[in-house]
C-alpha positions in Angstrom: 106.2 120.3 89.1 103.9 122.0 91.6 104.1 121.0 95.2 100.7 119.3 95.3 101.7 117.1 92.4 105.0 116.2 94.0 103.4 115.3 97.3 100.5 113.3 95.7 102.9 111.5 93.3 105.2 110.6 96.1 102.4 109.2 98.3 100.9 107.1 95.5 104.2 105.7 94.4 105.2 104.8 98.0 101.9 103.0 98.5 102.2 101.2 95.1 105.8 100.1 95.9 104.9 98.8 99.3 102.0 96.7 97.8 104.2 95.5 95.0 107.0 94.4 97.2 105.0 93.0 100.1 102.1 91.4 98.2 102.5 91.1 94.5 106.1 89.9 94.6 105.2 87.1 97.0 102.5 85.6 94.9 105.0 83.4 93.1 103.3 83.9 89.7 105.0 82.4 86.6 107.2 84.8 84.6 107.1 88.5 85.5 105.7 90.3 88.5 102.6 92.6 88.2 104.1 96.1 88.0 101.9 98.3 90.2 104.6 101.1 90.2 104.5 101.2 86.4 100.7 101.5 86.3 100.9 104.3 88.9 103.4 106.2 86.7 101.1 105.6 83.7 98.1 107.0 85.5 99.9 110.1 86.6 101.5 110.6 83.2 98.1 110.5 81.5 97.1 113.5 83.7 100.3 115.5 84.1 101.6 115.1 80.5 105.0 114.1 79.2 107.2 116.3 81.4 105.4 115.4 84.5 105.4 111.8 83.5 109.1 111.8 83.0 109.7 113.4 86.5 107.3 111.0 88.2 108.8 108.0 86.3 112.3 108.9 87.3 111.4 109.3 91.0 109.4 106.1 91.0 112.2 104.1 89.3 114.9 105.5 91.6 112.8 104.6 94.6 112.3 101.1 93.3 116.0 100.8 92.6 116.8 101.6 96.2 114.0 99.6 97.8 114.8 96.1 99.0 115.1 93.4 97.7 116.5 95.2 94.6 119.4 93.3 93.2 120.3 95.5 90.2 122.3 98.6 89.6 120.8 101.8 91.0 119.4 104.0 88.3 118.5 101.2 85.9 114.8 101.2 86.6 114.8 105.0 87.0 115.9 105.3 83.4 113.3 102.9 82.2 110.4 104.5 84.0 111.6 108.0 83.0 111.4 107.1 79.3 108.1 105.3 79.8 106.6 108.1 81.7 107.6 110.6 79.1 106.2 108.6 76.2 102.9 107.8 78.1 102.5 111.5 78.9 102.4 112.2 75.1 99.1 110.2 75.0 97.5 112.5 77.6 93.8 112.9 76.7 92.2 116.3 76.5 91.7 117.9 80.0 93.0 114.6 81.4 89.6 112.9 81.0 89.2 109.5 79.3 86.6 109.2 76.5 87.3 105.5 75.9 89.3 102.7 77.6 91.0 101.7 74.3 93.6 104.4 74.5 94.8 103.7 78.0 94.8 100.0 77.5 97.1 100.4 74.4 99.3 102.6 76.6 99.5 99.9 79.2 100.4 97.2 76.6 103.0 99.4 75.1 104.4 100.3 78.5 104.5 96.7 79.7 106.4 95.6 76.5 108.6 98.7 76.3 109.6 98.7 79.9 110.5 95.0 79.8 112.5 95.3 76.6 114.3 98.5 77.8 115.0 97.0 81.2 116.5 93.9 79.5 118.5 96.0 77.1 120.0 98.2 79.8 120.8 95.0 81.8 122.6 93.5 78.8 124.7 96.7 78.5 125.8 96.4 82.2 126.3 92.7 82.0 123.1 91.4 83.6 121.9 88.4 81.7 119.0 87.3 83.9 116.4 88.0 81.2 118.1 85.5 79.0 117.9 82.7 81.6 114.2 83.4 82.4 113.2 83.8 78.7 112.4 87.2 77.3 109.3 86.1 75.3 107.8 84.6 78.5 108.6 87.9 80.4 107.0 90.0 77.7 103.8 87.9 77.6 103.3 87.5 81.3 104.1 91.2 82.0 101.6 92.3 79.5 98.9 90.0 80.8 99.4 90.8 84.4 99.5 94.6 83.8 96.4 94.4 81.6 94.5 92.5 84.3 95.6 95.0 87.0 95.2 98.2 84.9 91.3 98.6 85.0 91.5 98.6 88.9 94.4 101.0 89.2 94.9 103.4 86.2 91.4 105.0 86.3 91.6 105.3 90.1 95.1 107.0 89.9 93.8 109.4 87.2 90.7 110.3 89.2 92.8 111.1 92.3 95.2 113.2 90.3 92.4 115.1 88.6 90.7 115.7 91.9 93.9 117.2 93.3 94.4 119.3 90.3 90.8 120.8 90.6 91.0 121.3 94.4 89.2 124.7 94.9 91.2 125.4 98.1 94.4 125.2 96.0 93.0 127.2 93.1 94.9 130.5 93.0 95.8 133.0 90.4 99.2 133.6 89.0 100.1 136.3 91.6 99.1 134.0 94.4 95.7 135.6 95.3 92.7 133.2 95.4 90.4 133.1 92.5 86.8 134.2 92.9 84.7 131.1 93.5 81.1 130.4 92.4 79.6 131.9 95.6 81.4 135.2 95.3 80.6 135.4 91.6 76.9 134.7 92.3 76.8 137.3 95.1 78.5 140.0 93.0 76.3 139.5 89.9 73.3 137.7 91.4 69.7 138.5 90.5 68.6 139.3 94.0 70.8 142.3 94.5 70.1 143.5 91.0 66.4 143.3 91.4 66.6 145.1 94.7 68.5 148.0 93.1 66.1 148.1 90.2 63.1 148.2 92.6 64.8 151.0 94.6 65.4 153.0 91.4 61.9 152.5 90.3 60.5 153.8 93.6 62.7 156.9 93.5 61.7 157.6 89.9 58.0 157.2 90.8 58.3 159.5 93.8 60.0 162.1 91.5 57.2 161.7 89.0 54.5 162.3 91.7 56.4 165.3 93.0 56.6 166.7 89.5 52.9 166.1 88.9 52.0 167.8 92.2 54.0 170.8 91.3 52.3 171.1 87.9 48.9 170.8 89.6 49.7 173.5 92.1 50.9 175.7 89.3 47.7 175.3 87.4 45.5 176.1 90.5 47.5 179.3 91.2 46.8 180.4 87.6 
């Protein structure tokens, strides 16, 4: 991943994790907790694609595994978000721009259900049976509802920020590192003002030459 993607993703994930741990987790909502980190990964994956989504998901999950008050094995949520980020990136729209909200909402539903199931499955493999005591159907339902309610306020915003960073003209360079020509330089090099001026100068020179040729012919006739 490019440096601007890494820095932007890290900043957004840290902000999302802080809000989730300090605000959303303290709301004492029934069932699951609204997963702002998951929605941030989805928004970035829909812009960066499947590989970028996998890297972002792994980093976000690992950070969530290490952040207090995490009480599960480190790497568990990193695996979940890495898979979810990769799959969400496969649904990346053309040029990263949304034409309809149906596709992203389906991605959010699938990610909410898939992440909950995968998290519970990995937990069962390592001996964590917390999902059984809470009730897996209740977790699936509440996680989907909470993420759907939060998604319209987060996913489009995350995608807009990521697209703006991707299209930053100050960071727009060619493959060899030299800056690309911007609109202003292109307009100056091929603008109509300079072209008209050159055309006018050429017409003036041509007219002067024609007048000189005519004067020469007139003088020649008079001498005869």
